[in-house]
C-alpha positions as CSV (number, residue, x, y, z in Angstrom):
1,M,-16.5,141.6,112.7
2,E,-14.0,143.4,114.8
3,K,-15.0,146.3,116.9
4,S,-13.6,149.7,116.1
5,Y,-11.2,150.7,118.9
6,E,-10.1,154.2,119.5
7,C,-7.9,155.5,122.2
8,P,-10.1,157.3,124.7
9,N,-9.6,161.0,124.8
10,D,-10.5,161.1,128.5
11,K,-7.1,160.7,130.1
12,S,-8.7,160.5,133.5
13,K,-10.3,157.1,132.6
14,D,-8.2,154.2,133.8
15,V,-8.0,151.2,131.5
16,S,-8.4,147.9,133.3
17,L,-6.4,144.8,132.7
18,K,-9.8,143.0,132.0
19,E,-10.5,145.5,129.2
20,L,-7.0,144.9,127.7
21,R,-7.4,141.2,128.0
22,D,-10.8,141.2,126.3
23,R,-9.7,143.4,123.5
24,L,-6.5,141.3,122.9
25,A,-8.6,138.1,122.9
26,E,-10.9,139.6,120.3
27,F,-8.0,141.0,118.2
28,A,-6.4,137.5,118.1
29,E,-9.7,135.7,117.5
30,V,-10.9,137.6,114.4
31,R,-7.4,137.1,112.9
32,G,-7.3,133.4,113.7
33,W,-4.1,133.9,115.8
34,E,-5.2,132.1,119.0
35,K,-3.6,128.9,117.8
36,Y,-0.2,130.6,117.9
37,H,-0.7,132.1,121.4
38,S,0.7,129.3,123.6
39,P,2.4,130.3,126.8
40,R,5.8,129.5,125.3
41,N,5.2,131.6,122.2
42,L,3.8,134.5,124.2
43,L,6.8,134.4,126.6
44,L,9.3,134.4,123.8
45,A,7.5,137.4,122.2
46,L,7.5,139.2,125.5
47,V,11.2,138.6,125.9
48,G,11.8,140.0,122.4
49,E,9.7,143.1,123.3
50,V,11.7,143.6,126.5
51,G,14.8,143.6,124.4
52,E,13.4,146.3,122.1
53,L,12.5,148.3,125.2
54,S,16.0,147.9,126.5
55,E,17.5,149.2,123.3
56,I,15.8,152.5,123.8
57,F,17.7,153.1,127.1
58,Q,20.9,151.2,126.2
59,W,23.2,154.2,125.4
60,K,21.3,157.0,127.2
61,G,22.9,156.8,130.6
62,E,20.8,157.9,133.5
63,V,17.5,159.4,132.4
64,A,15.6,162.0,134.4
65,K,12.0,161.2,135.6
66,G,9.5,162.6,133.2
67,L,11.9,162.4,130.3
68,P,12.3,166.2,130.1
69,N,15.0,166.0,127.4
70,W,13.2,163.5,125.1
71,S,11.5,164.4,121.9
72,A,7.8,163.7,121.3
73,D,8.9,161.0,118.8
74,D,11.2,159.3,121.4
75,K,8.4,159.3,124.0
76,E,6.0,157.8,121.5
77,H,8.5,155.1,120.7
78,L,8.9,154.4,124.4
79,E,5.1,154.2,124.8
80,D,4.8,151.8,121.9
81,E,7.5,149.4,123.3
82,L,6.1,149.6,126.9
83,S,2.7,148.8,125.5
84,D,4.0,145.8,123.6
85,V,5.5,144.5,126.8
86,L,2.3,145.1,128.8
87,L,0.1,143.5,126.1
88,Y,2.1,140.3,125.8
89,L,2.2,140.1,129.6
90,V,-1.6,140.4,129.8
91,Q,-2.0,137.8,127.1
92,L,0.5,135.4,128.8
93,A,-1.4,135.6,132.1
94,D,-4.7,135.1,130.3
95,V,-3.6,131.9,128.4
96,C,-2.2,130.6,131.7
97,G,-5.5,131.2,133.4
98,L,-4.1,133.7,135.8
99,D,-5.7,136.9,137.1
100,L,-2.7,139.3,136.7
101,G,-4.3,142.1,138.6
102,R,-5.0,140.0,141.7
103,A,-1.6,138.3,141.4
104,A,0.1,141.8,141.3
105,L,-1.8,143.0,144.4
106,S,-0.9,139.7,146.2
107,K,2.7,140.2,145.3
108,I,2.7,143.8,146.7
109,L,1.3,142.4,150.0
110,K,3.9,139.7,150.1
111,N,6.6,142.3,149.6
112,A,5.1,144.5,152.3
113,R,5.4,141.5,154.8
114,K,8.9,140.7,153.5
115,Y,10.1,144.3,153.7
116,P,8.3,145.9,156.6
117,V,8.6,149.7,157.3
118,V,11.0,150.2,160.1
119,V,10.4,153.4,162.1
120,N,13.2,155.2,164.0
121,Q,15.9,152.8,162.9
122,K,19.4,154.1,163.2
123,P,21.5,153.9,160.1
124,K,23.8,150.9,160.1
125,S,27.5,151.7,160.2
126,G,30.6,149.7,160.5
127,Y,31.1,151.0,164.0
128,N,29.3,149.3,167.0
């Protein structure tokens, strides 16, 4: 029997990747969908969802942070598509046996080493 899941009303509670992973695994298991969740299939589904996300922004031009000129319906549509992308990404990492949270933190550290903060650097110009 599937647990009843409701969105928490407490917006201050962060949802962990582990919680998402566990809920997705249960969701797929009770429906018998795990057999379809190969890395390849999940990747292709993820790419499709990224395409749907791209369509939302395709003809909007630049969009201000916070989406001040968007309707509630447009924002909800964006939330749905962003969620689809996130959920497929979490599932893909899970079936590949990867810890997505740790991998993301590791990548941030790698980027920090690759792109260190430079203090008091003069702007580069074409004149030396």
